[in-house]
N, C-alpha and C positions, 0 to 999 in steps of 0.2 A: 758369373755376375749376370751373364745375359739370361742363363736359365732362372736366376733369382728374380732378375727383372721381368721376365716375361710369365712367370709364375705369378707374381704378384699382380702384375697386371690383367693374367688371366682371371684370377680369383676376384680382384676388385670389379672386373668387367661383369661378373656373374650377380654381384650384390643386389643392384637394383632389380634384376629379375626376380630373385628370391624373394624381395619383399614385395614385389608386384604381385607374385603368386598368393603369398600370405594375405595381404590385403584382399585379393579376389577370392581366396578360398580359406575362411578363418578356420583354426584349429577346434573342432569339436569339442575335444577333451578339455583345452583350456577355458573355453566357455561354459561349459559343465560345471568344471572346478569353481569358477568364478561366481557363477549362479548359487552353488552349494556353500561357498564362503558367505556371500552375501545373505543368503537364509540363515546361515547359523549365526551371522551377527545380528539379525533382526530379532532371531527368537532368544538370543541371550540378553538382548536389550529389553526384551519384553518381560522375561522373568525377573530382570533387575526391577524393572519399574514396579511390577507388582509388589515385589519385596519391598520397596521403598512406600509404597501406599501403604501396605499393613504395618509398617513400623512408625508411620505417621499416626494411624490409628493408635497403635499400642503406647505411643508417646502422649498422645493425648489422655487414654486411659489411666496410664501410669500418673500423669499430672494431675488428673482428677483425685486418684488416691491419695495422692499427696497432699493435697488441699484438705481432704477428708481428716486425714491424719494429723494434720495441724489444727483444726476446728473442733474435732470430735476426739473425744478418749471415752472409749465405752466399757463400762466394768458391768459384772454380774451382780445384781443383787444377793443379798444373803440372808438366810433367817435369824441366824445369830452368828457370834464371833467364833464358833468353833470351826473344827476340820470334819470333813466326812460328808456322807449323802444327805444326812438331815440338816447340813447348814448352808448348802448350796443351791441355787435355782437356776435356770435358764431364761430369766427376765433379766435384760438388758436395761442398764442404766447408763443414758448418754449424756455426758458432760461436754456442752457447746461453750466455746469461748475461743479467744485469742490465745494464741502459745504465750505461756509466761516468761519471763526474763531467766527463770531457771533452767526452764525447758531448752531456750534457744541456747543457753550455757552448756548443757548436757549435750545437744547435739554437736557442737563444736568442738568439746572436749572428746567424744566419742570418735569422730572423725579424725582429730588429731593422733589419738592413741591408735585407731587403725592404721594410718599411715606410716607410724612409727613401727607397728608391728610388721607391717609391708615391707618396709625399708630393710629390716633385719631379715626377714624370712624369705626375700627376693634372690639373697645370696646363697640359699641352700638349694640344691638340687631339687627339681620339681618331685621326682621319684620319690626322695626322702620326705618331702614336705607331706605328700600324698599319704604316705605310710604314717607319719605322725598323726595326721588328721583322722584317718581311718580308726587308728587306736585310742587317739583321744574321744571321737564320738562314741565309740563302742563302750569304752570303760566308764564314761560319765553317764550314759543312760543305763547300764548295768548297776550302777551305783544308786541311782535315783529310783530304780526299779527295787532294788534291796531295802531302801531306806523307806519307800513308802509302805511296802510290804503287804500287798492287798491280797486278800484271801477269797473275798467275793465281789462281784461286780454289779451294780445295780442301773446300767444302762439298758433300756428296756429291750432294744432289739439284740444286744448281747446276751440277755437271759433266755430269750427265746431261740435264738440260735445255739447256744450250749443245749438247751433242753432238746431242741430238734437232732444235734449230733447225738448226745447222750443216748437217746432212744435207738439211734440205729448202732451205736457201738455196744449197746447191752443187747440187742436182738428183741428190743420191745416195740415190736410193730404196731401192736394195738394201741399204741399212743398215738399214731398218725390216723387213726380212726375218727371219721367223722362225728361220732357217736362218744368219743372219749371226751370225759368232763364236759357235758353242755352246760350253758349258765344254771345255776339253781341245784346243780347235783350235790349230795349230802354224803357220798361215799368217802372212806376213809382216804382213799388215794386221792381224790380231787380235793377233799378239805386240807392235805398235806401239800398241795401245790400253792405257791404264791397266787394270789386271786388276781394279779394284775398281768400274769403271764398266760397268754392263750394257748390253747392246745395246738400241737403241730400243725395239725390239718387246718386249723381256723388261721393261724399265721400264715402259712403259704398259701392258703387261698386268697388272702389279703395281697400277698406279694411273693409271687412265684418266683421272682429273680432272686430273691434272698436264698434259694437252694444252691447257687453257687458259692457265695460266702460261707454258706454251713459246711460245704465242704473241706474250707481250711480248718473250720473247728473238728470236723472229723479228723483230718490229718494230726492236727496238734493233739487232739484227745487221744487219738490210738498210739501215740507214743508217750505221752506224760500224763494222761487221764483227762477227762472230760472237764473237770472243774479246777484244774490248775493255771489258776490265774498267771501267777508269776511267769512260768514255762511260756505261756502265749504271749506275755510282754517280752521275754527275752528274744522270742522269735521275731517280734516286731523290730526290736533293736538291732538284730542282725540284718533284718531286711532294710532298716533305714541306713545302716553302715553303707550297703550295697546301693542305696540311692545315691549317697554322698560320691562313691565313685562314677555312677553314672553321669552326675552333674558336673563332676570333675572333666569327665571325658566330653561332654557337649562344650564346656568352656574352652577345652582345647581346641575343638573344631570351630568354635566362632572367631577364634584368633586371640586368646589370652596368652600372653607371654609370661617369663618369670617373676614380674610383679603382679601381674593379673592373676595368676594361680595362687600366688602368695595372698592377694587380696580376698580370693575366693575361699581359701582356707580360713582366714581370719573372720571371714564373714559368717560361714556356717558354724564354725567353732564355737561363736558367740551368739548364736542364735538360739534363746531358750526353748521357743516352741518346738523345734526341730529336736531337742535333746530331750524334751517331755513327751513328744508325741507317742513314743513306743507305750506308754501307760494307758491309752486309749485301746481297751480290748476289743477291737474291731477290725476287720482286715484292710481298713483303709490304708494303712501305711504299705503292708505287704503288696496289696493290689497296686499302688502307686509305685512302688520299688520295682515290682517285674514289669510293669508296663515299660516303665524309663529303661530297664535293663534291655527289653526289647527294641526301643527306640534307639539305643545306642549301638545295638548290634544291625539295625536297618542303616544307620550313618556309616558302619563299617563298610557295608557294602559298596558305597561309593568310592572307597579307598583301595579295593581289590584290583589285582592287575588282571585277572581272568573273568571270563563271562561266567563261568561255572560256580565260582567264588562268591560272585555276586548275586546269582540266583539263589545259592544256599544261604547267604545271609539276609536275603530279603524274606525268603519263606520262613526261615529260622527266627527272624526277628517279629514277624507278624503273627507267628504261632505264639511266641513268648508274651507278645502282647495280649493275644486272645486270653492266655492264662490270666494274665493280670485283670484284664476286664471281667472275666469271671469273677473274681473276687469282689471287684466294686464296678458296677455297671457304667456309672457316669464317666468312668476312664475312657468310654469309646472316644471322648473328646480327644484325647491323646491318639489315638489311631487315625481319627479323621485329620489331625494336625499332621501326621507323619504322611499320609496320603496327599495333602495340600504341598508339604516340602517336596515329596517326590515328582509331582506335577510340574514343579517350578524346574527342579533340577532337569528332569527330562525334555522341557521344552527349550532348554538353554542347550543341553548336550546334544540333542535330538537323537538319542537311544530309545528308540521307541519301545523296544521290547522290554527295557527296565520298568515303564510304566505298565505294560500288560502283565509281567510278572507279579508285580506290587498288587495291582487290582485283583488278580486271582488269588494271591495270599492274602488281602484283606478280606475278601469274599469267604475264604475257607476259616480264618481267624473269626469272623463274625458268626458265622454257623456253630463254631466250637463253644462261644457264648451260650448257645443255646441248648446244648446237650445237659447242662446239669439238671434242669428241672424234668426232662425226658429220664434220666437216670434215676432220680428219687422218686418219681411216681412209678418207675417198673418197680424200683426194689420195695416200696411199700404197697403197691397195688392200690394207688390212689389217684384222682384226678382232680389237681389243683385248680383247673379253668385258668382263665386269662388275668384274674386278679383285679387290680386298679388300672385306668388308663394313664397313659403318659401325663394328660391333661391334669390330672388330680395333683400332681406335684406342682404344676403351675398355678393351679387353683391356690394351694397352700403358700407359694410364692406371692400372691397377688391380695390375699387376704389381710386385713387389718379388723382386729377386735380390741375391745377395751380390755386392758390388764395383759396384753400380750404385745410382744415386738412385731412391728409389720414383717410379714413375709415369713414368720417363724411357725413351726408346727402347732396345729391345732386338730381337733376331731374331725373336720369337716368331711375329709375322703372317706374316713370309716364310717360316720353317720350315712353318708351318702350310699356306700357300698350295702349297710344293713337295709336302709330304707328299699333300695332298689332289689334286694335279694342277691346281690352280687351279678346282677345283670349287667354286662361290660357295655352294651350299647347305650344303656339307658345312664350309666354312669357318664359316660364320654359327653352325652347330651347335656345332663346338668352342669358337669364342667364346661362345657364350651360356653353354655349361656352365661355363666358366672364370669367366665373370662372377658366375653364379649362385653357384659354389663361394665366390668371394672374398666376395661379400654375407654368405652364410651365417657364414664365417670372422669377419667382422667383428661380425655381430649375435652370435656366442658370444663373441667376445673384443673388447669396446669398448676396452679400454686400447690393444689392438695398432691398432686403427682410429683412436684418436686419434693415436697416435705416427705412424702411416703418412699421414694426411692432413694433420697440421700439419706434418711434414717436407716433403711435396710442396708444399703451399701456400708454406712459406717459401721453397723453391727456385724457385719461379714468381714470387713477389711481394715476397720480403725479400731478394733478390739485388740489390744496388744499380744495377748496371750493366744489368741486364735482356740481358746477353750481347753487348752491343755492344762492349765492349771487346776481348771474345774473336773477334768476328767481323770485327773491324778487322784483325786480324793472321793471319786464316786464309787465307795465301797466300803468292805471293813478292813481295817489295817491288823496285820499281827502284832504290830507294835503301838497300835492305838494312836497312830500319826504323831509320835512323840519326837522330839529332838528336831533336826533340820526341815523335815516336812510340816512340821506344825508351824515353825517360823516362817516358812517361804509361803505357806499357803493360807495364813491368817493372820492379822493383826499389822504390825509395823513392817514385818518381814515382807509379807505380801505387797504391801502399799510400794515397799522401794522396788521390789523385783518388777511390778507392774510399770512403777515409773521407767526404770531402766529399759523394759520391753518397749514400751511407748516410744522412747527416743529412738531406739535400734529400728523399729518400724518404720519410723519417718526418715532416718536416715538411708536407710535401705531403699525406699521409694525415691529418694533424691538422686542416691547413685544411680539406681536403675534408668531414673529418666535422663541422665546425662550420658549412660552407656547406650541407651536406646537412641537418642540424638547423635552422639558420637558415630555410632555404627551407621545409622541412616546417611550421615554426612560422609562417611568412607565409601560407602556402595555409591553414591553419586559421583564423587571425585574419581572414584578408581573405574568408570564406566567404560574406559576402553580397554581396561587389562581384564581377561577372563578371571572369574571368581572359580574357585575348586568346588567340584560337585559337593563334597562333604560339608564345606563351608556353607554353602547356599541352602543345604538341607538342614543342618543345625540352626542357621538363623532364622530360616522361615518356621521351623518347628516349634523353637522356643515363641516365637512370636505368635502363630496361630494358636498354640495350645494356650497360651495365656489369655487371647482374647476369647478363645472359645470358652474356657473356665468363667471367665469375667461374664461374657454375654449369657450363659447358661444361668449362673446364679443371680443375675439381675432380675430373672423370672422365676427361677427354680425356688423349692423349700430353701430359706436360708438357714445357714450355721456355718460358724468360723473354722471348724473342723473340717467341712468340707471345702472351704476356699483354700485351706493352709497348703495343700498341695501344689494350687497353681500360683499361690505367693511363694514358694520356694523356687519356682522356674525363674523367678525374676534375679536370683543369686548371681548366676553367670553374667547376666547384664549389668548388674550393679558391680561385679569385679571388673567388667569391662570399663565402667564408667570411672572407678578409681584408678584403672590403669591409664586412662585418659587423662585425669588429673595429675598421675605423677608424670606423665610424660610432657604435660603442658609445663608442669613446675621445673624439671629438669632443661627444659628448652629456654623457659624463661631465666632461670639462673644463668645458663651457659651464655645468651645474649647480654646479660648484665657485666658478668665477668669479660666478656670480648671488649664491650664497650669502656669498661675501666682500663682494661689493657691498652685500648686505642688512645684512650686519654692520657 
């Protein structure tokens, strides 16, 4: 006992001395760890607040689009009541006014039906729901392609790209000569060509970046034939099915539960523009799908356990994104949004090497997008020059002429190209002067600026079909557009389909607004808890990509088919909004039941 006492006393006697030594000589390791923890906390807070600010802007933009969809319904003017290229135009006819009682009732009914579908589908395993969704989307697209049965396609760019690809596949390099079929030529070969299709050299001199999209026509043509429209559309359909899988993956990463995934499936399966998108014989759908696949791979990099796996996913993801951007250059917006997402993740987790790998990979992918023009110039032994400057498309986006829709295509850039004999510097100067003059005009006449941009935005974002109905009939049909296509693309059937798409568009904007606000609130409320890197990336990407697309087409050449991909980025957010509504409903029901039981 004395030994225990003496031992205890001896040990207690030394405690003050130990404390005194610690106070006099602080542990450097502990201080360093504390400083690191403080820095990590500050960095994580910075990322969260940046994301919160971005979501605030996104909520404001989605709210604006919701208002536009409520007061505008844009439809395209028709030449006659028939179906086909001769019947349609790209002139937008805006209908402005307060939403009707029938429209409001339609929105309520659609939301109720979606909630019933989600209530039942949420009980199914997510994997099975995804498989059903992928099968449904694929089958519906192929059935629509078969029903339309297009054998030719009259979209100007598609015709030029098919012509260029056919020349490469048939070894007709002479078609790329600057001397091939100049204006006024009366040779048999030139007279047999469509008068509105320029020679490949002329076309790629205007638009050198179009050599990238042409490679997809070369790929499809080498397998199925240069003019096989249906095969091209089926490739589009398969790509869109892959896009649905990528959106599903991003939905998982932003925090969708079983009900949220069921909502995403219901929203995608009932989105008519998505299901008709494949008929547009142009690489937009494929480019968007490939770029989104690359983004999903980049997101996976932040779920890997090993550094080499993360590096491989980042490099591979940006490589895939680069291929997608080759097919549609404006999808560089998605790559930039991915970089913004990575920056926020790296600031939060302080793994700076991830940012370095991402930047190098982005640079490599960007250089990859410049290769097609060099390859085609090498194959054809031609020099296409610089083409038109980027400002030319802003010129288009700010132009307004009588008889055209504000911001839509006119021949202004082509006329400038010919007047300057293709001189890049002179074109840029003319475009810059035009843009500055328009900006000064808008500053001095804010009312006209509001009218111009509201009309332009409405034609892009409040046109319910996003031009997919128009482009489904822009050619010759093997069946003469009889049966279902005739009913859906003209007359009463077209009116009913447009009314449904109009309601679905407004509901989507409303749900997306709820989803963005709910996500913003969750980010603020959970500030004390760390956010997973993959979730931070996915939420930031969806926000930055949508805002980037909106800002781009605020000033760029307007076209609903161009804004459709960015509209589709709202679907995971809309599913999150429906998930929030269902949670609030369940919570409210549970409280009511609890109150009744207590009573």
